[in-house]
C-alpha positions in Angstrom: 23.4 -12.0 11.9 26.3 -10.4 10.0 24.8 -8.1 7.3 26.7 -6.4 4.4 25.0 -3.3 3.2 25.7 -1.6 -0.2 24.3 1.9 -0.2 24.2 2.1 3.5 25.6 5.7 3.6 22.5 7.2 1.9 19.6 8.5 4.0 17.6 5.3 3.7 20.7 3.3 4.4 21.5 5.2 7.6 18.0 4.5 8.9 18.3 0.8 8.0 21.7 0.5 9.6 20.3 2.0 12.8 17.4 -0.4 12.8 19.7 -3.4 12.1 22.0 -2.3 15.0 19.1 -2.0 17.4 17.9 -5.4 16.4 21.2 -6.9 17.3 22.7 -7.4 13.9 26.3 -6.7 13.0 26.6 -4.3 10.0 29.4 -3.8 7.4 28.6 -0.7 5.4 30.1 -0.3 2.0 31.0 3.3 1.4 33.6 5.5 -0.4 34.6 7.4 2.7 34.8 5.1 5.8 36.3 7.8 8.0 33.3 10.1 7.4 30.9 7.3 7.8 32.4 6.3 11.2 31.7 9.8 12.4 28.1 9.7 11.2 27.5 6.2 12.7 29.5 6.9 15.9 26.5 6.1 18.1 25.6 2.8 16.5 26.8 -0.5 17.9 28.4 -3.3 15.8 28.6 -1.1 12.7 31.7 -1.2 10.6 32.2 1.0 7.5 34.4 -0.5 4.8 35.8 1.2 1.7 34.4 0.1 -1.6 32.0 0.9 -4.5 29.9 -1.5 -6.6 30.7 0.5 -9.8 34.5 0.8 -9.4 35.3 -2.4 -7.5 35.6 -5.8 -9.3 33.4 -8.8 -8.4 36.4 -10.4 -6.7 37.1 -7.3 -4.6 33.5 -7.2 -3.5 33.5 -10.9 -2.7 36.4 -10.4 -0.4 34.6 -7.6 1.5 31.4 -9.7 1.6 33.1 -12.8 2.9 32.0 -14.1 6.3 28.7 -12.2 6.1 25.4 -13.9 6.5 23.3 -11.6 4.3 23.7 -8.9 1.7 21.4 -5.9 1.2 21.6 -3.8 -1.9 20.2 -0.3 -1.5 22.4 1.3 -4.2 20.4 3.5 -6.6 20.3 6.9 -8.3 17.4 9.0 -9.5 19.4 11.6 -11.3 22.2 10.5 -13.7 24.0 13.8 -14.0 27.3 13.6 -12.2 27.1 9.8 -11.7 28.1 6.7 -13.6 24.5 6.5 -15.0 21.6 4.1 -14.6 23.0 1.2 -16.5 26.3 1.1 -14.6 24.8 1.8 -11.2 21.6 -0.2 -11.3 22.4 -3.0 -13.7 26.2 -3.5 -13.7 26.5 -2.7 -10.0 23.8 -5.3 -9.1 25.4 -7.8 -11.4 28.7 -7.5 -9.6 27.1 -7.6 -6.2 25.1 -10.7 -7.0 28.1 -12.5 -8.5 30.2 -11.5 -5.5 27.6 -12.7 -3.1 27.5 -16.1 -4.8 31.3 -16.2 -4.8 31.4 -15.4 -1.1 28.9 -18.2 -0.3 26.1 -15.8 0.9 22.7 -17.4 1.3 20.5 -14.3 1.9 20.2 -11.4 -0.5 17.7 -8.4 -0.3 17.3 -5.9 -3.1 15.8 -2.5 -3.1 14.0 -1.8 -6.4 11.3 0.8 -7.0 7.5 0.9 -7.4 6.7 1.1 -11.1 9.5 -1.3 -12.0 8.3 -3.8 -14.6 9.1 -5.4 -17.9 7.4 -2.7 -20.1 8.4 0.3 -18.0 8.4 3.7 -19.8 11.2 5.4 -17.9 14.9 4.5 -18.2 15.1 4.5 -14.4 12.4 1.8 -14.1 13.8 -0.2 -17.0 17.2 -0.5 -15.4 15.7 -1.3 -12.1 13.8 -4.1 -13.8 17.1 -5.5 -15.3 18.6 -5.4 -11.9 15.6 -7.4 -10.5 16.1 -10.0 -13.1 19.7 -10.5 -12.0 18.5 -11.0 -8.5 15.7 -13.4 -9.4 18.2 -15.6 -11.3 20.4 -16.0 -8.2 20.5 -19.4 -6.5 20.2 -17.6 -3.1 17.2 -16.8 -0.9 16.3 -13.4 -2.3 13.6 -10.8 -1.5 12.9 -7.7 -3.5 11.2 -4.6 -2.2 9.7 -1.9 -4.4 9.0 1.3 -2.3 7.1 4.2 -3.7 8.4 7.7 -2.9 10.2 7.4 0.5 9.8 10.3 2.9 11.8 11.1 6.0 14.0 13.6 7.8 16.7 13.6 5.0 14.5 12.9 2.0 14.8 14.6 -1.4 11.1 14.8 -1.9 9.3 16.7 0.9 12.4 18.7 1.8 12.8 19.8 -1.8 9.2 21.1 -2.1 9.4 22.6 1.4 12.6 24.4 0.4 10.9 25.8 -2.7 7.9 26.9 -0.7 10.0 28.9 1.7 11.3 31.2 -1.0 9.0 31.0 -4.0 5.6 32.5 -4.2 4.7 30.2 -7.1 5.3 26.4 -7.2 5.3 24.5 -10.5 3.0 21.5 -10.9 4.5 19.3 -13.7 1.7 18.0 -15.9 -0.8 19.8 -13.7 0.1 17.6 -10.7 -2.5 14.9 -11.6 -0.2 11.9 -11.4 -0.7 9.9 -8.1 2.0 8.8 -5.7 1.8 6.7 -2.5 4.6 8.0 -0.3 5.9 5.7 2.5 7.9 6.6 5.6 11.5 5.6 5.6 11.2 3.9 9.0 8.4 1.6 7.6 10.4 0.7 4.6 13.4 -0.3 6.7 11.3 -2.2 9.2 10.3 -4.6 6.4 13.9 -5.1 5.4 15.0 -5.9 8.9 12.2 -8.3 9.6 12.5 -10.1 6.2 16.1 -11.2 7.0 14.9 -14.2 9.0 11.5 -14.7 7.5 11.5 -17.8 5.1 8.0 -16.8 3.9 9.6 -13.8 2.2 12.2 -15.8 0.3 11.7 -15.5 -3.5 9.0 -12.8 -3.2 8.6 -9.2 -4.3 6.8 -6.7 -2.1 5.3 -3.4 -3.2 5.7 -0.8 -0.5 3.2 2.1 -0.5 1.9 4.3 2.3 -1.7 4.5 3.6 -2.9 7.0 1.0 -2.5 7.6 -2.7 -2.3 11.3 -3.4 -1.9 13.4 -6.5 1.3 15.5 -6.7 -1.0 18.6 -6.4 -2.6 17.2 -3.2 0.8 16.4 -1.8 2.1 19.9 -2.4 -1.0 21.4 -0.9 -0.4 19.3 2.2 3.2 20.3 2.5 2.5 24.0 2.0 -0.4 23.8 4.4 1.6 22.1 7.1 4.2 24.8 6.8 1.5 27.4 7.4 2.2 29.0 4.0 0.0 30.1 1.1 1.5 29.5 -2.4 0.1 29.5 -5.9 0.4 26.2 -7.6 0.9 26.8 -11.3 0.4 23.9 -13.8 3.5 23.3 -15.9 2.7 21.4 -19.1 4.8 18.3 -19.8 6.3 19.7 -23.1 7.4 22.9 -21.3 8.8 20.9 -18.4 10.8 18.7 -20.7 12.4 21.8 -22.3 13.3 23.1 -18.9 14.8 19.8 -18.0 17.0 19.9 -21.1 18.2 23.4 -20.1 18.9 22.3 -16.5 21.0 19.4 -17.8 23.2 21.9 -19.5 23.8 24.0 -16.4 26.5 23.2 -13.8 23.9 22.4 -11.1 22.0 19.4 -9.8 18.7 19.6 -11.8 15.5 20.0 -9.8 13.9 17.5 -12.2 14.9 15.5 -15.2 13.3 14.3 -18.5 13.2 10.8 -17.1 11.4 12.0 -13.9 8.9 13.8 -16.1 8.2 10.6 -18.0 7.6 8.9 -14.7 5.1 11.6 -13.6 2.9 10.8 -16.6 1.7 7.6 -14.9 0.4 6.9 -11.4 2.9 5.3 -9.0 0.6 3.5 -6.6 0.1 0.0 -5.4 -1.9 -2.4 -3.2 0.3 -2.6 -0.1 -2.0 -5.1 1.8 0.5 -8.0 1.5 3.3 -5.8 3.0 1.0 -4.9 5.9 -0.1 -8.5 6.5 3.3 -10.1 6.3 5.3 -7.6 8.3 2.5 -6.6 10.7 2.8 -2.9 10.0 0.5 0.1 9.7 2.4 2.7 7.7 2.6 6.2 9.0 0.6 8.5 6.9 2.3 11.5 5.2 -0.3 13.8 6.8 0.7 12.7 10.3 4.4 13.0 9.4 4.0 16.5 8.1 2.1 17.6 11.3 5.0 16.3 13.4 7.7 17.8 11.1 6.2 21.3 11.0 4.4 21.3 14.3 1.0 22.4 12.9 
């Protein structure tokens, strides 16, 4: 199958492209810098980076790139707005262009990456815009599938690696809101496995799948696991939500990528967990636990 991937140059995208290539699919990867992407993907077969961007390119330009593909996968998403076009332009307008371009190009199969917690009455702007994007996909006349992964961990993630980096240099680690909010991290390889399998599974058409790992853990429990796997001892200091929000405002004024944002703090006020039994049953998968992954990563 010829698969067009938007967002294929991100860390989840690179894993997905590798899995698609190994499964015998031909991949066209939308990216801003095809030359750099060719170097990154030099070892993959039947992978072709193409220049483009769902924010800057028109629907017609995207349709020409998508033409002759059999399926489109949209992985494009941002978690921090600073230095980007923003949630609305990336999540909503970008998806709008891609869905219209897919229909114009005569594509029949469309797969969308959303996020766990996305819903009509979501409290964060991130989840609200992801919901608007989902509605655009649901209104397509194509065979669509939506996946909603929880926090995705892997070798190049910005979750475990961020906390591990902090733990290497800081004696005290902040726990936003006391670290009570629960998360259900899922391995990037498991997420991508479902995407690849769903391409040719009619039973997944018109369905939305929540993707969560084997265990739901509080942020505090996760940070303890990370620090413990690294063989370090660190003091975990509760950081009240109001104080964290003030810090997030200050970070936003500085010329750096913020370690956390106000919108992320809003998300941490609620649990981000799911019942992933349908995912396991349909895709015949037993997710790798974050505990096992950390043991492998840090060799403890």
